[in-house]
Every structure is written in structure tokens, then in C-alpha cells.
C-alpha positions as CSV (number, residue, x, y, z in Angstrom):
1,M,-11.0,-19.7,3.9
2,S,-7.2,-17.7,2.4
3,G,-8.7,-16.5,-0.8
4,D,-11.8,-14.5,1.1
5,I,-9.4,-13.0,3.6
6,L,-7.3,-11.9,0.5
7,Q,-9.8,-10.7,-1.3
8,R,-11.9,-9.0,1.5
9,L,-8.6,-7.3,2.5
10,T,-7.5,-5.8,-1.3
11,E,-11.0,-4.6,-0.6
12,T,-10.3,-2.9,2.2
13,L,-7.0,-1.4,1.2
14,E,-8.5,-0.3,-1.8
15,S,-10.9,1.7,0.0
16,R,-8.7,3.1,2.3
17,K,-6.2,5.5,-0.9
18,S,-9.1,7.1,-1.1
19,A,-9.6,7.5,2.8
20,A,-8.8,11.0,4.9
21,P,-5.1,9.9,6.7
22,D,-7.2,10.8,9.8
23,S,-9.3,7.8,9.4
24,S,-7.5,5.4,9.4
25,Y,-4.0,3.3,10.0
26,V,-4.0,2.3,6.4
27,A,-4.9,6.2,5.2
28,R,-2.2,7.3,6.9
29,L,0.0,5.1,5.9
30,F,-1.3,6.2,2.1
31,S,-0.9,9.4,2.8
32,K,2.7,9.2,4.0
33,G,3.6,7.8,0.3
34,D,5.9,4.7,-0.7
35,D,9.0,5.5,2.1
36,A,6.4,5.1,4.8
37,I,5.7,2.1,3.8
38,L,8.6,0.4,2.3
39,K,9.7,1.6,6.1
40,K,7.0,-0.5,7.6
41,V,7.6,-3.5,5.4
42,I,11.5,-2.9,6.2
43,E,10.0,-3.8,10.0
44,E,8.1,-6.3,10.2
45,A,10.5,-8.5,7.7
46,G,13.3,-7.8,11.1
47,E,10.7,-8.9,13.0
48,V,9.5,-12.0,11.6
49,L,13.5,-12.7,11.6
50,L,13.7,-12.2,15.6
51,A,10.2,-14.5,16.0
52,A,11.8,-16.9,14.0
53,K,15.0,-17.2,15.8
54,E,12.9,-17.2,19.3
55,G,11.5,-20.3,18.4
56,D,7.3,-19.1,19.6
57,P,5.4,-20.2,16.6
58,A,2.2,-17.9,16.9
59,H,4.8,-15.7,17.2
60,L,6.4,-15.7,13.9
61,V,2.5,-16.4,12.4
62,Y,2.1,-12.7,14.3
63,E,4.8,-10.7,12.8
64,V,4.4,-12.8,9.6
65,A,0.7,-11.7,9.3
66,D,1.7,-8.1,10.1
67,L,4.5,-8.7,7.2
68,W,2.4,-10.0,4.5
69,F,-0.3,-6.3,6.1
70,H,2.1,-4.2,4.7
71,S,3.5,-6.1,1.9
72,M,0.2,-5.9,0.7
73,V,-0.7,-2.4,1.3
74,L,3.1,-2.0,-0.2
75,L,1.2,-3.5,-3.1
76,A,-2.1,-1.5,-3.2
77,Q,0.0,1.6,-2.9
78,H,1.4,0.5,-7.0
79,G,-1.9,-0.4,-8.6
80,L,-0.9,-4.3,-7.5
81,T,-3.0,-7.1,-5.6
82,A,-2.2,-10.6,-4.1
83,D,-3.6,-11.8,-7.2
84,A,-0.8,-10.9,-9.3
85,V,2.0,-12.6,-6.2
86,L,-0.2,-16.1,-6.9
87,L,-0.3,-15.9,-9.9
88,E,3.1,-15.8,-10.2
89,L,3.6,-18.4,-7.9
90,A,1.9,-20.0,-9.4
91,R,3.9,-19.6,-12.4
92,R,6.7,-20.8,-10.5
93,E,5.2,-23.7,-9.4
94,G,7.2,-27.4,-10.2
95,I,9.9,-25.2,-11.7
96,S,13.1,-26.4,-9.9
97,G,14.3,-22.6,-8.0
98,I,17.6,-23.8,-9.4
99,A,16.3,-23.3,-13.3
100,E,14.3,-20.2,-12.3
101,K,17.3,-18.7,-11.6
102,A,19.3,-18.9,-14.7
103,A,16.7,-18.2,-15.8
104,R,15.9,-15.0,-14.8
105,K,19.8,-14.3,-15.9
106,Q,18.9,-14.6,-19.3
107,E,16.6,-11.6,-19.2
């Protein structure tokens, strides 16, 4: 299920890149460029934090969905998809967070 929705969303986002800005919210975001998209990601991240502090699980899930969505818009803006993030998570699987951070410092 999760892979299906990510694939459908990726396809929808890709189609919105060439759509007229007045045809959809996402097309308008793409037309405004990185600054508008980044502003939405930051806004949604803040709303996730507030929802987490509120303690309402349903609200937290709702806000995380908004954050993931806008993060996917940002990825699409840069020619990337959720698959790139999933591959990175798979790469990290089974690696200690401490070891992973230490390896980054050596690069």
C-alpha cells in the first residue's frame, strides 16, 4: 500500500511540473520555485512539532502527512523522488547512528 501511494503521488507531482500555475496548488508551488517550496516545508515542520507537543496522535499523523507531501514536492523540484530517500534509508538500515555520523565526519 505505502509504495503504491508514493508512486501515484510521484506521478502526480511530475505531471504538475508542466501544468499551468492556476490549475493546481502544486503547479503554483512549482512555478514559484525553491523559496516558496522551502517555506512550506519549514512551515509544515513547525506544525509537526506543535502537533507532537499537543499529544493528539491523529493530528500528528495529519501534520506529518503534510510535511512528507511538501518534502516530496521539494524532491520533485530537484528531479528526485521518494525512492531516493527510501534507498538512503535502506543503506542506513542496520548501521548504528553513532557509526553513521562518524562516517559522515570522515568524508
